[in-house]
N, C-alpha and C positions, 0 to 999 in steps of 0.2 A: 473289769473296766465296764462302766455303764454305757449302754448304747443310746446316744442322743441324736441319731440320724435316721432318716427314713430309708429303709432298704426296699424301696418300691420295685427294684429290679427283680426281686424274688416273688413279689405279690402280683404285680401287674405288668412287669417288664419282660425282657427276653427269656428270663429263667423261670417264668411262671407258666401255668397251663393256658391261661386265657390270652396273654399278650394284648391286654386291653388298654395299655397306656396310650393316650392320644398323641404323645410325642414321638412314638415309634415310627409313625408315617413320615416324620420329618428327619429324625436322627438315625433311623434304620436299626441301630444297635445301642444298647445302654452305655457301652464304652464311649459313645460320642455325646452323651448327655451331660449337661452341667451338674445335674443332681448327683449323678454317679461320681463325677470328678470331685465334687465337694465332700462327698462321703469318704472317698479315698484319702483326701487330704486330712480329714478328721481322724481317720484311723492311724495314719503315719505320724501326725502331730500330737496324738494323744499321749499323755504321760504313761510311762511304763509302770505296771503294777509291781509291788514288792515281790510277789510270788513269781512273776515272769522274770524279773531281774535276777532273783536267786537261782532260778533254773538255768538261765544263760551263764551266770557266773560259774555254776557247778560244771557245766559242759566245757567251758573254756579252761577251768582248772584241771579237769581230767585230761583234756587234750595236751596241755602243757606238761603234765606229769608223764604221759606216754612218751612225749618227745624227749624227755630228760633221761629215759632209760637207756643206759649205755650198753653197747654190744662189745664184748671182749673176745679176742682170739688168743687161744693158747695151744701149745703143743703138749699132748699127753704122752706119758712114758712111765715105765715101771722100773723101780729100783728095789731089789729083793722082792718082797711081796706087797710093796706099797705102790699104788698108782698115784702119780703126781702130775702136775702141769705147770708150765712156766709161760708167761706172756710171749707170744710169737715175735714181738718187736725186738726181743733180745737175741733171738736165734740167728746166727750167721751161717752156720754150716752143720750138716749132719753126715756122719760117715760111719763105716764099719769100725769095730774095735781095733785099736792098734796096741802093740806091745808097749807096756809102760816100763821105763827104765828107773829103777829105784835110785834115790839120791842118798849117798852116804852121809851119815851124821845128821840126817833130817830129823828135827824134833817137832815139826808141825804136823799134827795128826791129820789135818785136813788135806795135806799134800800126799798124793800117791807116788808121784815121781814126774818124769818128763816124757813127752811123747812127740813123735814127728807127725805133724799135720800139714800135708801139702808142701813139704820141704821146710816148714817152720817148726822150730822147737817150742813147744808149749808146755805149761805146767798143767798136770792132770790133778783135779780135785775130787775128793771122795764125798759124794752127797750123803752116803750112809753114815759117815763120820760127822759131817756137819749137822745133819738133821737127827742124828742118833737113831737110825733105823735098825731094826733087828729082823732077821728071818724068822718066820713063824711056821713055815711048812715043813721044816726039817730037811728040805732038799736044797742044796746050794745051787743058786741060780748064776749062770755065767753072765759076764758083762759082754754083750754082743754089739753094742753100738756106742757111738760117741757124739755128744751134743757139744757144739762150740758156741758159746754165748759171748756177747760183747756188752760192756757197760762202761761208759765214760772212757772210751778208746782202749780199754783193757779187755783182753780175751780170757775166757774161762772155759776149760775143757772138763766135761763131766761124762764119764762112762756110765751107761745105763744097761739094764737087763733086756728091756724090750721097748720098742717104739709103738706109740698109738697112732694118732693122727692130729691134724690141725682141727680144733673144735671151737665153735663159737657159742657163747652163752651171754645172756642178759645179766647185767649186774644185780637185778632184783631177784635172780634165781640162785644167787650164792647163799649157801646154807652155813650155819654156824659149825665150828669145829667140834666134833663129838668128844665126849669125855673119855672115850676109849683110847684116844690118841694121847701119847705122853705129853706132859706140859711143855717140855722142851721142843718136841717136834711140832706141836700145835702152835707154838709161838711164831713159827716160820710160815704159817699158813694164813692166807687172806680169808679162806673159807673152803667149803666143799661144794663141788658140782657133781651132777650125775651124768655119766657118759657110758653108753652101752652097758647098762646095768651095773656099772662100777661106780663106787664113790671115789672121787679123785680130789686130792688136796691141791689147791691152787697156791703155789709158792709165792710168798712176798719177795719178789726179785730184788728190790732195793735193800731189804734186810739181809738177804742171802749174800749179795755182793759186798755190802758193808762189813758183814761178819768176817768174810774171807780177807778183806783188806786190813781189818784190825789185827788179824792173826799173823800177817806177814811181817 
């Protein structure tokens, strides 16, 4: 932007060494001078340069992008040797493992049986069967806890080996599913997050529940 005004406040005015402007005796400070006011109006009314406009646009764009980053809360847990997570909004209750009563003539491999949760009989579903998980350590892990989830007013009980914690992550930190995960298991994952040095698969809850519903 070309400077077409007299910046006398820097040469003879209050911000100069000499303070030699004859108007200072009358106005005391440059802020009170008409010349300073006219220069201020010139600066504010001057057209914005393309370079400055682009810089402002970039700053606003980055600010909007940061505002759009979504924070998600999930519950981390382990099934066999696989650390998984499910959005916390679906979790209704967590309790210790309960004895599962097998259902005679049950042909649905996703169903383990029925279990008593707080006086209510619920169907217990096997995440290892649904996700096709396999133990890799050679040591059988006991199912020690039960997660009760709810989706569209239906409850789903999932026994798990170990509970982690409620963990928050930003959507832009979600990593791609690695090729080491089977195609079937990977199809149920939204992506991978890092939690306490563990790589955790974030389950696509909508797909999980719809898969169970279709099997019933």
